[in-house]
Every structure is written in C-alpha cells, then in structure tokens.
VOVEXDREN-443926 format. One record per residue (C-alpha): x, y, z; residue number from 0; residue in one letter. Coordinates in steps of 0.25 Angstrom, whole numbers, always signed. Each point is the difference from the previous one (the first is absolute). Layout:
BEGIN
      xx      yy      zz     n   res
       X       Y       Z   NUM     A
...
This chain:
BEGIN
      xx      yy      zz     n   res
    +110     -68     +22     0     M
     -13      +7      -5     1     S
      -7     +10      +8     2     A
     -11      -4     +10     3     T
     -12      +4      +9     4     L
      -1      -7     +12     5     T
     -13      +0      +9     6     A
      +2      +4     +14     7     L
      -6     -11      +9     8     G
      -1     -11     -10     9     S
     +14      +3      -6    10     R
      -6      -5     -13    11     E
      +9      +5     -11    12     A
      -4      +5     -14    13     Y
     +11      +1     -10    14     R
      -2     +12      -8    15     L
      +1      +0     -17    16     G
      +2     +11      -9    17     D
     -15      +4      +2    18     F
      -9      -4     +12    19     N
     -15      +4      +3    20     L
      -4      +0     +14    21     I
     -14      -3      +4    22     G
     -12      -9      +3    23     R
      -3      -2     -15    24     G
      +2     -13      -7    25     E
      +9      +6     -10    26     H
      +9      +6     +11    27     A
     +15      -5      +0    28     T
      +0      +1     +15    29     I
     -14      -4      +4    30     R
      -3      +4     +15    31     L
     -13      -5      +8    32     E
      -2     +13      +7    33     D
     -13      +7      +1    34     G
      +7     +14      +0    35     E
      +8      -3     -13    36     V
      -7      +4     -13    37     S
      -1      -9     -11    38     R
     +11      +8      -8    39     Q
      +7      +7     +12    40     H
     +15      +3      -4    41     A
     +11      -4     -10    42     T
     +15      -2      +2    43     I
      +8      +1     -13    44     R
     +15      -2      -2    45     R
      +8     +10      -8    46     D
     +14      -4      +0    47     G
      +5      -2     +14    48     A
     -12      +7      +6    49     N
     -14      -4      +4    50     Y
     -11     +10      -1    51     W
     -12      -1      +8    52     V
     -13      +8      -4    53     V
     -14      +0      +6    54     D
     -10      -2     -11    55     V
     -12      +7      +6    56     G
      -3     -10     +11    57     S
     -11      +3     +10    58     A
      +9      +0     +13    59     N
     +13      +4      -5    60     G
     +14      -5      -1    61     S
     +12      +4     +10    62     Y
     +15      -1      +1    63     V
      +6      +1     +13    64     N
     -14      +6      +5    65     D
      +0     +11     -11    66     V
     -12      -1     -10    67     A
      +4      -1     -14    68     L
      -4     +12      -8    69     T
      +9      -3     -12    70     T
     +10     -11      -5    71     A
     +11      -3     +10    72     R
     +13      -8      -1    73     V
      +1     -12     +11    74     L
     +12      -2      +8    75     H
      +4     -13      +8    76     T
      -7      +1     +14    77     G
     -11      +9      -4    78     D
     -14      -4      +6    79     R
     -11      +0     -11    80     V
     -14      -1      +4    81     Q
     -12      -3      -8    82     F
     -14      +0      +8    83     G
      +4      -8     +13    84     R
     +10      -8      -7    85     S
     +15      +5      +3    86     I
     +12      -5      -7    87     F
     +15      +2      +1    88     L
      +7      +3     -13    89     F
     +14      -7      -3    90     D
      +7      +5     -13    91     Q
      +8     -13      +0    92     G
     +13      +7      +0    93     T
     +10      +4     +10    94     T
      -3     +14      +6    95     A
     +10     +11      -2    96     P
      +9      +4     +11    97     D
      -7     +11      +8    98     P
     +12      +9      +1    99     D
      +1      +0     -15   100     S
     -14      +3      -1   101     Q
      +2     +13      +9   102     V
     +12      +4      -8   103     A
      -7      -2     -13   104     N
     -12      +9      +5   105     T
     +10     +11      +4   106     K
      +6      +0     -13   107     T
     -13      +0      -8   108     Q
      -5     +12      +8   109     W
     +13      +7      +1   110     G
      +3      -1     -15   111     N
     -12      +0      -8   112     P
      +2      -6     -14   113     A
      -1      +9     -12   114     A
     -10      -4     -11   115     P
      +6     -10     -10   116     K
      -5      +0     -15   117     S
      -2     -13      -7   118     R
      -8      -6     -10   119     P
     -13      -8      +4   120     A
     -13      -5      -5   121     T
     -11      +4     +10   122     L
     -14      -7      +0   123     F
     -12      +6      +7   124     V
     -14      -7      +0   125     A
     -12      +6      +6   126     D
     -14      -5      +1   127     L
     -10     +10      -7   128     K
     -11      +6      +8   129     E
      +3     -10     +12   130     F
      -5     +10     +10   131     T
     -14      +0      -6   132     G
      +0     -15      -1   133     I
      +5      -2     +14   134     S
     -12      +8      +5   135     A
      -9     -10      -6   136     R
      +6     -12      +6   137     L
      +2      -5     +14   138     S
     +13      +1      +7   139     P
      +3     -15      -2   140     E
      -3      +1     -15   141     Q
      +9     +12      -1   142     V
     +11      -7      +7   143     A
      -3     -13      -8   144     G
      +1      +8     -13   145     L
     +13      +7      +4   146     L
      +6     -14      +5   147     A
      -3      -7     -14   148     E
      +5     +12      -7   149     W
     +13      +0      +8   150     Y
      +3     -14      -3   151     M
      -2      +2     -15   152     D
     +10     +12      +1   153     C
     +10      -8      +7   154     N
      -1     -12      -9   155     M
      +0      +7     -13   156     I
     +11     +11      +3   157     L
      +9     -11      +6   158     K
      -2      -8     -12   159     H
      +5     +11      -9   160     Y
     +12      +4      +9   161     G
      -5     +12      +7   162     A
      +3      +4     +15   163     S
     -13      +4      +7   164     I
      +4     +13      +8   165     D
     -14      +1      +7   166     K
     -15      -2      +0   167     F
      -7     +13      +4   168     I
     -15      -3      +1   169     G
      -5      -2     -14   170     D
     +13      +3      -6   171     C
     +13      -8      -2   172     V
     +14      +6      -4   173     F
     +11      -9      -6   174     A
     +12      +2      -7   175     Y
     +12      -6      -8   176     W
     +14      +5      +1   177     H
      +2      +1     -15   178     E
      -6      +6     -12   179     T
      +6     -10     -10   180     A
     -10      -4     -12   181     A
      -3     -14      +7   182     D
      -4      +7     +12   183     V
      -9     +10      -7   184     C
      -7     -12      -6   185     V
      -1      -7     +13   186     A
      -7     +12      +6   187     A
     -10      +1     -11   188     V
      -3     -15      +1   189     Q
      -2      +2     +15   190     A
     -10     +11      -2   191     A
      -7      -8     -10   192     Q
      -1     -12      +8   193     A
      -5      +8     +12   194     L
     -11      +7      -8   195     R
      -3     -14      -6   196     A
      -1      -7     +14   197     A
     -12      +9      +3   198     E
      -8      -4     -12   199     D
      +2     -15      +3   200     A
      -1      +1     +15   201     A
      -5     -13      +7   202     T
      +3      +3     +15   203     S
     -11      -1      +9   204     P
      -2     +15      +4   205     T
      +1      +5     -14   206     R
      -9     -10      -6   207     V
     -10      +3     +12   208     L
      +0     +16      -2   209     V
      -1      -2     -15   210     R
     -12      -9      +0   211     E
      -7      +7     +11   212     Q
      +3     +15      -3   213     Q
      +6      +0     -14   214     D
     +14      +5      +6   215     I
     +12      -3      -8   216     V
     +14      +6      +4   217     L
      +6      +9     -10   218     D
     +15      +1      +2   219     C
      +7     +12      -6   220     R
     +15      +0      -2   221     I
     +11     +10      -2   222     G
     +14      -3      -4   223     L
     +13      +9      +0   224     H
     +12      -4      -7   225     V
     +13      +8      +2   226     G
      +8      +7     +10   227     E
      -5      +2     +15   228     V
      +6      +6     +12   229     A
      +1     -10     +12   230     I
      +0      +7     +13   231     Y
      +8      -4     +13   232     G
      -6     -13      +6   233     Q
      -5      +1     +14   234     R
      -6     -13      +7   235     H
      +1      -6     -14   236     Q
     -10      +9      -6   237     H
      +3      +6     -14   238     R
      -4     +13      -5   239     A
      -1      +1     -16   240     W
      -1     +12      -9   241     R
      -3      -1     -15   242     C
      +6     +12      -5   243     R
      -8      +0     -14   244     E
     -13      +0      +7   245     F
      +3      +6     +13   246     G
      -7     -11      +8   247     L
      +4      -5     +14   248     S
      -4     -14      +6   249     Y
C-alpha cells in the first residue's frame, strides 16, 4: 500500500509518488484550489522507506503538527500536514511500529551512541552559483518556482543514475552512492553532466520566463568525493558524513 495524504473534511486521498510537488500551479502533482497556497508550495519526496517534506519558499509556509517547516522533515503516519488553509493527514501505508519498542529503541540510541563507521562511498554535492543574488532579483513565487523545477530535475536525474538523495538544502542537493566501484564513478560523472546539461536545455515555465525576461540562467556547480567516509551515529534518521580527504561535513 502506497503512502497517502488525506484531506481533512473532504477525505479526498492523494496517493504519493517518488516526487510530489504541492501547489496551485498547473504543473503541481497535487494541485490545490486554495488561495493561501503558492503555485509551487512544497515538495514531498520518497527516499527508501521515508517521505521527506520540504517547503520551497511558499508565501504562507508549511506546517507539520502545527510546527512551521524550516528544513526537510521525515513524515510519519498520523502527522498533520498543512499547506495554506489545506490540512491533510499523512499515512505511510505500512503498519505502525509498536510504541513500547519505539521507547526501548530511543533509550538504546541515547544511552549507547554508536561509534563512527568508516566505509567507501561516492558523494555528490550540487549547488546553484550565486543564487542569493539571483533570488534578490525575483519575486518569492519565481524563486520557489525555480527551486521546485530544479528539485524535480535533481530527483529525476540522480534517481536515474542510482543515487540516493540525502537532502535538499535551499539551493543545494546532497546525494550519495554506497560504493566506489568504477561503474558507480561513471554514473556519478554522468549524473553531474546530465544535471549541468539540464540547465542549458531547460524548458520548464519559470526558467523560460526568467531567461527571456531577465536573462537569468541557473549555473549548477557540482563536487564529487570518491573514497572513505566516516558515518556518524544516526538519530531521527539523519546521517552525518565526514569526508576525510577534504575535511568537509554535510
């Protein structure tokens, strides 16, 4: 059974795919007729068994259990998700874990923090060059539109080349492969080339508009790390990575 968002009141259920854009715009996966919802309001992205919700610069914000979203957050069955005036209940589509086992696991995690583990990995970081300056020239809706369109490109391209997306952070995406084999390195380079090429040939509405009206073209810069990394203890399903060669943390 797939995950769903069910509207309170109407009880209309929206089945979630791997990548979902919520908003009023014609390209939204979940299109809401709500005047307080932006054209590109938020995204929900599946990564493995988890669904991550991100507000993409909406005018009125997004909320999970009445707490404003300021960064990406994993959704859990029963979470109350709000976009504008529209309120939904999230259902993971799987059996909820036993509460007693959750308490026991939490005690174990806090009482016995895991030591860092070293393993080979290929890390992929993409960042939009000078996006702060670009966003200052655009309306909030245009900024949200640019990011939503870029997020969709990142999601499609990185998944195509076998990467797992760890998180989106504003104008940056961090993804990884659990290996450093030759075919994985080739896939990482091809993903970087494809993401760069996607900007040159972009035909999505907001990017076409800002290119024609203000001569703005997104410039995606990409860094790759191939080698040993230290993976720190996971808490609330967040990973901490450290690239030993470069001394970078994500």
